[in-house]
C-alpha positions in Angstrom: -62.7 76.5 -8.9 -64.7 79.3 -10.5 -64.9 79.0 -14.3 -66.2 81.9 -16.5 -69.3 81.0 -18.4 -67.6 81.6 -21.7 -65.1 78.9 -21.1 -67.7 76.1 -20.6 -69.0 73.9 -23.4 -72.6 74.4 -24.1 -75.3 72.1 -25.4 -77.0 73.1 -28.6 -80.3 72.3 -27.1 -80.1 74.7 -24.0 -79.8 78.5 -23.8 -76.6 80.1 -22.6 -76.3 80.2 -18.9 -74.2 82.8 -17.2 -74.4 81.1 -13.7 -71.1 79.9 -12.6 -70.8 76.2 -11.8 -68.8 74.8 -8.9 -67.3 71.4 -9.6 -64.6 69.3 -8.0 -61.1 70.2 -9.1 -60.2 66.6 -8.8 -63.0 65.6 -11.2 -62.1 68.2 -13.7 -58.4 67.9 -13.5 -58.1 65.4 -16.4 -60.2 67.7 -18.6 -58.7 71.2 -17.8 -55.5 72.1 -19.5 -52.6 73.1 -17.2 -52.1 76.9 -16.6 -49.8 78.7 -18.9 -47.2 81.1 -17.4 -46.0 84.1 -19.4 -43.5 86.9 -18.8 -44.6 90.4 -18.3 -44.1 92.6 -21.3 -44.7 89.9 -23.8 -48.0 89.0 -25.6 -50.0 86.3 -23.8 -50.5 83.1 -25.7 -53.4 82.8 -28.0 -56.7 81.9 -26.5 -57.5 78.2 -26.8 -60.5 77.1 -28.9 -63.2 75.7 -26.7 -63.6 71.9 -27.0 -66.5 70.4 -28.9 -69.6 69.8 -26.8 -70.1 66.3 -25.6 -73.1 64.8 -27.2 -75.5 63.0 -24.8 -75.7 59.3 -25.5 -78.5 57.0 -24.4 -77.4 54.6 -21.7 -76.7 51.0 -22.8 -75.8 49.2 -19.7 -77.7 49.6 -16.4 -74.5 48.8 -14.6 -71.8 51.4 -14.0 -69.9 52.3 -17.1 -67.1 49.9 -18.1 -65.1 52.9 -19.4 -61.9 52.7 -17.3 -60.8 55.5 -15.1 -63.0 56.7 -12.3 -61.7 60.3 -12.3 -62.4 60.7 -16.1 -65.9 59.3 -15.7 -66.7 61.7 -12.9 -65.4 64.7 -14.9 -67.3 63.7 -18.0 -70.5 63.4 -15.9 -70.0 66.8 -14.4 -69.6 68.4 -17.8 -72.6 66.5 -19.1 -74.6 68.0 -16.2 -73.5 71.5 -17.2 -75.1 71.0 -20.6 -78.3 69.7 -19.0 -77.6 66.0 -20.0 -77.9 63.0 -17.7 -76.7 59.3 -17.9 -73.4 57.5 -18.6 -70.7 58.6 -21.0 -70.4 56.7 -24.3 -68.8 53.3 -23.9 -66.0 52.2 -26.3 -67.1 51.2 -29.7 -65.8 47.6 -29.3 -68.4 47.0 -26.5 -71.3 48.5 -28.3 -72.5 45.2 -29.9 -75.8 44.0 -28.5 -76.5 41.6 -31.4 -73.1 39.9 -30.9 -73.7 39.5 -27.2 -76.9 37.7 -27.9 -75.2 35.5 -30.5 -72.4 34.6 -28.0 -75.0 33.7 -25.4 -76.9 31.5 -28.0 -73.6 29.9 -29.1 -72.6 29.1 -25.6 -76.0 27.5 -24.9 -75.7 25.4 -28.0 -72.2 24.3 -27.1 -73.2 23.3 -23.6 -76.2 21.3 -25.0 -74.1 19.6 -27.6 -71.5 18.6 -25.0 -74.1 17.3 -22.6 -76.0 15.4 -25.4 -72.9 13.6 -26.8 -72.5 11.1 -23.9 -76.3 10.5 -23.9 -76.2 9.8 -27.7 -73.2 7.5 -27.2 -75.0 5.6 -24.5 -77.9 4.9 -26.9 -75.5 3.7 -29.6 -73.7 1.5 -27.1 -77.0 -0.1 -26.1 -77.8 -0.9 -29.8 -74.3 -2.3 -30.4 -74.6 -4.5 -27.3 -77.9 -5.8 -28.6 -76.3 -6.7 -31.9 -73.5 -8.5 -30.1 -76.1 -10.7 -28.3 -77.6 -11.5 -31.8 -74.1 -12.5 -33.0 -73.8 -14.8 -30.0 -76.9 -16.6 -31.0 -75.6 -16.9 -34.6 -72.3 -18.3 -33.3 -74.0 -20.9 -31.2 -76.3 -22.0 -34.0 -73.8 -22.1 -36.9 -72.8 -25.4 -38.6 -69.6 -25.2 -36.4 -71.0 -24.1 -33.1 -68.7 -22.3 -30.6 -70.6 -22.7 -27.4 -68.1 -21.1 -24.9 -67.5 -18.2 -27.2 -71.2 -17.7 -27.7 -71.7 -17.6 -23.9 -68.9 -15.0 -23.6 -70.4 -12.9 -26.3 -73.9 -13.0 -24.7 -72.4 -12.0 -21.3 -70.5 -9.2 -22.8 -73.5 -7.9 -24.8 -75.8 -8.0 -21.8 -73.3 -6.4 -19.6 -72.7 -3.6 -22.1 -76.4 -3.0 -22.4 -77.0 -3.0 -18.6 -74.1 -0.6 -18.2 -76.1 2.0 -20.1 -79.5 1.5 -18.5 -78.8 0.4 -14.9 -79.6 2.7 -12.0 -76.8 5.3 -11.6 -76.7 4.9 -7.8 -76.1 1.1 -8.1 -73.4 1.6 -10.8 -71.4 4.2 -8.8 -71.8 2.7 -5.3 -71.3 -1.0 -6.0 -68.2 -0.8 -8.3 -65.0 0.0 -6.4 -63.2 1.6 -9.2 -66.1 4.0 -9.9 -66.6 5.4 -6.4 -66.3 9.1 -6.1 -66.9 9.7 -9.8 -69.8 11.2 -11.6 -72.4 8.8 -13.0 -71.6 9.6 -16.7 -67.9 9.1 -16.1 -68.4 5.7 -14.6 -70.7 4.7 -17.5 -68.2 5.8 -20.1 -65.2 4.0 -18.5 -67.1 0.8 -17.8 -68.7 0.9 -21.3 -65.2 1.4 -22.9 -63.8 -1.7 -21.3 -66.8 -3.8 -22.0 -66.6 -2.9 -25.6 -62.9 -4.0 -25.6 -64.1 -7.3 -24.2 -66.8 -7.6 -26.9 -64.2 -6.8 -29.6 -61.9 -9.5 -28.3 -64.6 -12.1 -28.4 -65.8 -11.0 -31.8 -62.3 -11.6 -33.2 -62.7 -15.3 -32.6 -66.2 -15.9 -33.9 -66.9 -17.6 -37.2 -70.3 -15.9 -37.6 -70.9 -13.9 -40.7 -71.0 -10.6 -38.9 -67.9 -11.2 -36.8 -65.5 -9.3 -39.0 -67.3 -5.9 -39.1 -68.6 -6.2 -35.5 -65.0 -6.4 -34.4 -64.3 -3.0 -35.8 -67.6 -1.5 -34.7 -67.0 -2.5 -31.0 -63.5 -1.3 -31.2 -64.6 2.2 -32.4 -67.3 2.3 -29.8 -64.7 1.5 -27.1 -62.4 4.3 -28.3 -65.3 6.8 -28.3 -66.3 5.8 -24.8 -62.8 6.2 -23.4 -62.4 9.6 -25.2 -65.6 10.9 -23.7 -64.6 9.6 -20.3 -61.3 11.4 -20.5 -63.1 14.7 -21.5 -65.4 14.4 -18.5 -62.8 13.3 -16.0 -60.5 16.2 -16.8 -63.5 18.6 -17.0 -62.4 19.4 -20.6 -66.1 19.7 -21.6 -66.4 22.8 -19.4 -63.1 24.2 -20.6 -64.2 23.7 -24.2 -67.4 25.7 -23.6 -65.6 28.4 -21.8 -63.0 28.6 -24.5 -65.7 29.1 -27.2 -67.3 31.9 -25.1 -64.1 33.7 -24.5 -63.0 33.4 -28.1 -66.3 34.9 -29.2 -66.0 37.8 -26.7 -62.4 38.9 -27.0 -60.9 36.8 -29.7 -58.3 35.2 -27.5 -58.4 32.5 -24.8 -58.3 33.4 -21.2 -59.1 30.2 -19.4 -58.0 29.6 -15.9 -58.7 26.1 -14.5 -57.3 24.2 -11.6 -54.8 21.6 -12.6 -56.0 18.0 -12.5 -55.3 16.0 -9.4 -52.6 13.3 -9.2 -55.3 10.6 -8.9 -56.9 11.7 -12.2 -53.6 11.9 -14.0 -52.6 8.4 -12.7 -56.0 7.0 -13.8 -55.6 8.4 -17.3 -52.1 7.0 -17.6 -53.2 3.6 -16.4 -56.1 3.4 -18.8 -53.9 4.6 -21.7 -51.3 1.9 -20.9 -53.9 -0.8 -20.8 -55.6 0.2 -24.1 -52.3 0.6 -26.0 -51.1 -2.8 -24.7 -54.3 -4.4 -25.8 -54.0 -2.9 -29.3 -50.4 -4.0 -29.7 -50.9 -7.5 -28.2 -54.4 -8.4 -29.5 -55.7 -6.1 -32.2 -52.7 -5.8 -34.5 -51.8 -9.5 -34.6 -55.4 -10.4 -35.3 -55.6 -7.8 -38.1 -52.4 -9.2 -39.7 -54.0 -12.7 -39.8 -57.5 -11.5 -40.8 -56.5 -9.0 -43.5 -57.5 -11.4 -46.2 -60.7 -12.7 -44.5 -63.3 -13.2 -47.3 -66.0 -11.8 -45.0 -64.7 -8.4 -46.0 -66.0 -9.1 -49.5 -69.6 -9.0 -48.3 -69.0 -5.5 -47.0 -67.1 -4.3 -50.1 -69.7 -5.4 -52.6 -72.5 -3.9 -50.5 -70.9 -0.5 -50.0 -69.2 0.0 -53.4 -70.6 -0.3 -57.0 -67.2 -1.4 -58.3 -67.2 -4.2 -55.8 -70.7 -5.2 -56.7 -69.9 -5.4 -60.4 -66.8 -7.4 -59.8 -68.7 -9.8 -57.6 -71.3 -10.4 -60.3 -68.6 -11.1 -62.8 -66.9 -13.6 -60.4 -70.3 -15.4 -59.9 -70.9 -15.6 -63.7 -67.4 -17.0 -64.2 -68.0 -19.6 -61.4 -71.0 -20.9 -63.2 -69.0 -21.5 -66.3 -66.2 -23.4 -64.5 -68.3 -25.5 -62.1 -69.1 -28.2 -64.7 -65.4 -28.5 -65.7 -64.4 -29.1 -62.0 -67.0 -31.8 -61.7 -65.9 -33.4 -65.0 -62.3 -33.4 -63.7 -63.4 -35.2 -60.5 -65.0 -38.0 -62.6 -62.4 -38.4 -65.3 -58.9 -37.3 -64.6 -58.4 -37.1 -60.9 -57.6 -39.4 -58.0 -57.1 -38.1 -54.5 -54.2 -39.2 -52.4 -55.5 -40.5 -49.1 -53.3 -38.1 -47.2 -55.5 -35.2 -48.3 -58.9 -36.9 -47.7 -59.1 -36.1 -44.0 -59.7 -32.4 -44.2 -62.8 -31.5 -42.1 -65.1 -28.9 -43.5 -68.6 -27.6 -43.0 -71.3 -25.9 -44.9 -70.1 -22.3 -45.8 -66.5 -22.8 -44.7 -64.3 -19.9 -45.9 -61.0 -20.2 -47.8 -58.8 -19.5 -44.8 -60.8 -21.9 -42.6 -60.4 -24.8 -45.0 -56.6 -24.2 -45.2 -56.6 -24.1 -41.4 -58.5 -27.4 -41.3 -56.0 -28.9 -43.8 -53.1 -28.1 -41.6 -54.9 -29.4 -38.6 -55.5 -32.7 -40.4 -51.8 -32.9 -41.3 -50.9 -32.4 -37.6 -53.3 -35.1 -36.6 -51.9 -37.6 -39.1 -48.3 -36.7 -37.9 -49.3 -37.4 -34.3 -51.3 -40.6 -34.9 -49.6 -42.2 -37.9 -46.3 -40.4 -38.3 -47.1 -39.3 -41.9 -45.3 -36.4 -43.4 -47.0 -35.7 -46.6 -46.7 -32.0 -46.0 -43.1 -32.3 -47.1 -44.2 -32.2 -50.7 -44.3 -28.4 -50.3 -42.6 -27.7 -46.9 -39.3 -29.4 -47.9 -37.9 -28.0 -51.2 -35.5 -30.9 -51.6 -38.4 -33.4 -51.4 -40.4 -31.3 -53.8 -37.6 -31.1 -56.4 -36.9 -34.8 -56.2 -40.6 -35.6 -56.7 -40.9 -33.4 -59.8 -37.7 -35.0 -61.2 -39.2 -38.5 -60.7 -42.5 -37.5 -62.2 -41.0 -35.8 -65.2 -42.4 -32.3 -64.3 -40.2 -29.6 -65.9 -38.3 -27.5 -63.4 -35.1 -25.3 -63.7 -32.0 -27.5 -63.7 -30.9 -28.9 -60.3 -27.1 -28.8 -59.7 -27.1 -30.5 -56.3 -29.4 -31.5 -53.4 -27.7 -32.1 -50.1 -28.7 -32.9 -46.6 -25.2 -32.5 -45.2 -23.5 -29.1 -44.6 -20.0 -30.3 -45.5 -21.2 -31.8 -48.8 -22.8 -28.5 -49.8 -19.6 -26.6 -49.0 -17.6 -29.1 -51.1 -20.0 -28.5 -54.0 -19.6 -24.8 -53.7 -15.8 -25.1 -53.9 -16.1 -27.3 -56.9 -18.2 -24.7 -58.6 -15.6 -22.1 -57.7 -12.9 -24.1 -59.4 -15.0 -24.6 -62.6 -17.1 -21.5 -62.6 -16.8 -21.1 -66.3 -18.8 -24.3 -66.8 -22.0 -22.9 -65.2 -24.7 -20.5 -66.3 -25.2 -17.6 -63.9 -26.8 -16.8 -61.6 -27.2 -20.0 -59.6 -29.6 -20.1 -56.7 -28.8 -21.5 -53.2 -32.1 -22.5 -51.5 -32.7 -23.7 -48.0 -34.9 -26.8 -48.4 -36.4 -26.4 -44.9 -37.0 -22.7 -45.3 -40.0 -22.4 -47.5 -41.7 -19.3 -46.0 -41.0 -16.0 -47.7 -40.3 -14.4 -44.3 -37.5 -17.0 -43.7 -35.5 -15.5 -46.7 -34.1 -18.9 -47.5 -32.8 -18.2 -51.0 -29.5 -16.5 -52.1 -28.7 -15.7 -55.7 -25.1 -16.8 -56.5 -23.4 -14.4 -58.9 -20.2 -15.2 -60.6 -18.3 -12.6 -58.6 -19.1 -14.5 -55.4 -16.7 -17.3 -56.6 -13.7 -15.2 -57.1 -10.8 -15.8 -54.6 -11.8 -14.8 -51.1 -15.5 -14.0 -52.0 -16.9 -17.4 -51.2 -15.6 -17.4 -47.6 -16.7 -13.8 -47.0 -20.2 -13.8 -48.6 -21.6 -17.3 -49.3 -20.3 -19.6 -46.5 -21.4 -17.4 -43.6 -24.9 -17.1 -45.1 -24.9 -20.9 -45.6 -24.0 -21.6 -42.0 -26.6 -19.1 -40.7 -29.5 -20.6 -42.8 -28.5 -24.1 -42.0 -29.0 -23.5 -38.3 -32.2 -21.4 -38.8 -35.5 -23.0 -38.0 -38.5 -22.2 -40.2 -41.3 -20.1 -38.8 -44.7 -19.6 -40.4 -45.8 -16.5 -38.5 -48.8 -14.3 -39.1 -51.2 -17.1 -40.0 -54.2 -18.6 -38.3 -52.5 -22.0 -38.5 -49.1 -20.8 -37.3 -49.0 -23.0 -34.2 -49.8 -26.3 -35.9 -47.7 -25.5 -39.0 -44.6 -24.6 -36.9 -45.0 -27.9 -35.1 -44.8 -29.6 -38.5 -41.9 -27.6 -39.6 -39.9 -28.5 -36.5 -39.7 -32.1 -37.8 -37.9 -31.1 -41.0 -34.2 -31.8 -41.4 -32.0 -28.9 -42.8 -30.9 -29.2 -46.4 -29.7 -27.1 -49.3 -30.4 -27.2 -53.0 -28.3 -25.5 -55.7 -30.5 -24.7 -58.7 -29.7 -23.2 -62.1 -31.4 -20.2 -63.6 -34.6 -20.1 -65.7 -33.4 -19.1 -69.2 -36.5 -17.2 -70.3 -36.8 -13.5 -71.1 -37.4 -11.3 -68.1 -40.4 -9.1 -68.9 -41.9 -8.6 -65.4 -41.8 -5.1 -63.9 -39.1 -6.2 -61.5 -36.8 -7.7 -64.2 -37.4 -11.2 -63.0 -38.8 -14.2 -64.8 -42.5 -13.9 -65.5 -44.3 -16.0 -62.9 -48.0 -17.0 -62.7 -49.5 -18.6 -59.6 -52.2 -21.0 -60.7 -54.9 -22.3 -58.4 -55.8 -25.9 -59.2 -59.0 -27.3 -57.6 -59.6 -31.1 -57.9 -57.3 -31.3 -60.9 -58.8 -28.3 -62.8 -56.9 -25.0 -63.1 -59.3 -22.3 -62.1 -57.3 -19.0 -62.4 -53.8 -17.6 -62.6 -52.4 -14.7 -60.6 -49.6 -12.5 -61.9 -48.5 -11.1 -58.6 -45.8 -8.9 -60.1 -48.5 -6.7 -61.7 -50.3 -6.1 -58.4 -52.6 -7.9 -59.4 -53.6 -9.3 -62.8 -55.8 -12.4 -62.8 -56.0 -14.6 -65.9 -59.2 -16.7 -66.3 -59.8 -19.8 -68.3 -62.1 -17.9 -70.7 -59.1 -15.8 -71.9 -60.0 -12.7 -70.1 -57.5 -10.7 -67.8 -58.7 -8.7 -64.8 -56.6 -6.0 -63.2 -57.2 -4.9 -59.6 -54.9 -2.1 -58.3 -53.5 -3.2 -55.0 -51.8 0.1 -54.1 -53.3 1.8 -51.0 -53.8 5.0 -53.0 -56.2 3.2 -55.5 -59.9 2.9 -54.7 -59.7 -0.7 -55.9 -57.5 -1.5 -52.9 -60.7 -1.3 -50.8 -63.5 -2.1 -53.2 -61.6 -5.0 -55.0 -63.1 -3.8 -58.2 -61.4 -4.7 -61.4 -61.1 -3.7 -65.1 -59.9 -5.5 -68.3 -56.2 -5.5 -68.8 -54.2 -5.9 -72.0 -50.6 -5.9 -70.8 -50.4 -9.7 -70.8 -52.8 -10.3 -73.7 -49.9 -11.7 -75.7 -49.6 -14.6 -73.3 -53.2 -15.6 -74.1 -53.1 -15.0 -77.8 -49.8 -16.8 -78.4 -50.8 -19.9 -76.5 -48.6 -19.4 -73.4 -51.6 -19.7 -71.0 -52.9 -22.9 -72.5 -49.6 -24.6 -71.8 -49.6 -23.1 -68.3 -53.0 -24.5 -67.5 -52.0 -28.0 -68.8 -48.7 -28.0 -66.8 -50.4 -26.9 -63.5 -53.1 -29.5 -63.9 -50.5 -32.2 -64.6 -48.5 -31.3 -61.5 -51.6 -31.3 -59.2 -52.9 -34.6 -60.6 -49.5 -36.3 -60.2 -49.5 -35.3 -56.5 -53.2 -36.3 -56.0 -54.0 -33.1 -54.1 -57.5 -31.5 -53.8 -56.2 -27.9 -53.9 -52.7 -26.5 -54.7 -51.1 -23.3 -55.9 -48.7 -24.2 -58.7 -46.2 -21.4 -59.5 -45.0 -21.5 -63.1 -42.3 -19.5 -65.0 -43.2 -18.4 -68.5 -40.7 -17.8 -71.3 -42.2 -15.2 -73.8 -40.0 -16.6 -76.6 -41.0 -20.2 -76.0 -44.7 -20.7 -75.5 -44.3 -24.5 -75.2 -41.7 -24.4 -72.4 -43.1 -23.3 -69.1 -41.5 -24.8 -66.0 -42.7 -25.2 -62.4 -40.9 -23.1 -59.8 -42.6 -24.3 -56.6 -46.0 -25.1 -55.1 -47.9 -23.9 -52.0 -50.4 -25.8 -49.8 -51.3 -22.7 -47.7 -51.4 -19.8 -50.1 -51.6 -16.4 -48.5 -52.6 -14.6 -51.8 -55.9 -12.9 -52.2 -58.1 -13.7 -55.2 -60.7 -11.0 -54.5 -64.3 -12.1 -55.2 -63.1 -15.4 -56.7 -62.1 -16.6 -53.2 -65.6 -17.6 -52.0 -66.2 -19.7 -55.1 -62.8 -21.4 -54.8 -63.7 -22.3 -51.2 -67.1 -23.6 -52.3 -65.5 -25.9 -55.0 -62.9 -27.1 -52.5 -65.3 -27.9 -49.7 -68.2 -29.5 -51.6 -66.5 -32.9 -52.5 -65.2 -33.2 -48.9 -68.8 -32.8 -47.6 -69.8 -35.6 -49.9 -67.1 -37.8 -48.6 -68.0 -37.0 -45.0 -71.6 -38.1 -45.7 -70.6 -41.3 -47.5 -68.2 -42.7 -45.0 -69.5 -45.8 -43.1 -66.4 -47.2 -41.6 -66.8 -45.6 -38.2 -63.2 -44.5 -37.8 -62.5 -41.7 -35.3 -61.6 -39.3 -38.1 -64.8 -40.2 -39.9 -66.9 -39.7 -36.8 -65.3 -36.3 -36.3 -66.0 -35.3 -39.9 -69.6 -36.5 -39.5 -70.0 -33.8 -36.9 -69.6 -31.2 -39.6 -72.0 -32.8 -42.1 -73.9 -30.3 -44.2 -77.4 -29.3 -43.5 -78.4 -29.7 -47.1 -77.3 -32.3 -49.7 -74.7 -31.8 -52.4 -75.8 -34.7 -54.5 -74.8 -32.9 -57.7 -71.1 -33.1 -56.7 -69.3 -36.4 -57.4 -67.4 -38.1 -54.6 -63.6 -38.1 -55.4 -61.9 -41.3 -56.1 -59.3 -42.2 -53.5 -55.9 -43.3 -54.7 -55.1 -46.8 -53.5 -51.6 -46.3 -52.1 -49.7 -46.3 -48.8 -46.7 -44.4 -50.2 -46.1 -41.0 -48.7 -47.1 -38.1 -51.0 -43.5 -36.8 -51.5 -42.1 -40.3 -52.1 -44.4 -41.2 -55.0 
């Protein structure tokens, strides 16, 4: 096509040229307006204003222009040649970002480096953790109560975990069947994850000081190993890097990756099933038992200032009470022989001593048929003991070992319900665990016509046939064997007539820990938790999970129950708790006592516990120390050569406790609950 010179755009930097230019019609078609047709005799349309000249832009990309449309690009280049310019047309403004391109390239490089360094860093951490596991195995083997087999398992697990991270990759991938065909780093992560689970399982059973926190460290390491293995197996590391690059370039994801193979999906599902099964069957039951392990206190007081301050106050209080416990051993206390066979060792923790007590009870039941544990595990025997000893308890209406006798008594109460104070309490004598729910409040309305048969008697039949179960404790197996020997029974008990001032509108109860005949502290569990000490102070530790004290076990002074100290209620509580423990002749017991705010001189015993599950924060270690020391002295002093004495001699202390007196053994052959 021949264009007149006046219709062509001119560059401002070149003189006007009147030479016609021949260009391709196809190239100029997008830029030339279509012809206009007009009718003869009419004015032609106004002449169009020539377009603005195209300014020449310096080329940015050496490659062909990314401006879409080949025909447009050719036409633009032709017109640029008319004006004397050369090069590519201007690219879109969104692509004219050289600095951002460099930033994207740098970010991609950093992401790739970080993803590649993460497994390497984890390998180093795993090697260190495995080394610490080996150290814990040595501590387990050299403790006062050595665990040789467990120490060997820990050493093997630690060495295997370390070798997994440093062994030659060809040997690792070629020799292990389940790692063939995988990359070296994938094999290391998978094998390291399962070795960490093995280490974690072994650490749960060690009595070494570092066992409690190493259990969680090895578990976290296992989770990290398996997560990295999953990322590498599914090539999610590459997808992640590509996603970041694409997002930086175009602000949206455009990732296309081949779907994982069936073998990979099956392997992921299998590993997930195994790990979740291990968590449900091993980790969670262990955590339920170990949640009150006193070894957590060492971590709390190290990591938190509130815990450190509370631990110092607990130590100072212990120093004031230690002389009183020794004085009680020498003056007011005799130990029933049933409780003299508890095997302890230097540094035994609170829960370990309770476990050893239950073990000794099981041994005496097997060897001699003794059932002294009935003083607590059989409420009927406990109530009868307190009645004989003159220990005040809420009024007992009836104690029965026969189902029909209990039903007859309930019908008698129904006929004469105006003669009783309500509510009464129907308690299963053989159901002493809180989880057994062996107590039913009997309200007056339950004895109206038809209510006894529909509400009370079905519950009575169900609980009569129920067997007790002490689950969730380290001593559950032995304790359940003891509980299986108990005969079913029911006790009907009257109410405690004191004012109800607790937050739950129930009688105010304090749980008193008595050690060798000396009351050490009292816990008001309804206040979650307030601890009363013998010096008149009250400590409050918030036990709600939202409180920082839930973890640190820090405490602060509390005044809500100061009236119980100032009005003399607590002095009577201490006296009654010591009296009950001394009558039993027990080395340690928790005596639960009801307080009447209107009558300071009238506390009564509700029940006792020989295996308390309550937590006493930083006082726990000192309670364990006071409980164990006289038993260590007895183990050293025995010369009779009996099997139990020889067994106890195996746990003799490494250093002397000569400042602790040896308890006096009560000269009796009567069972504890029959005294």
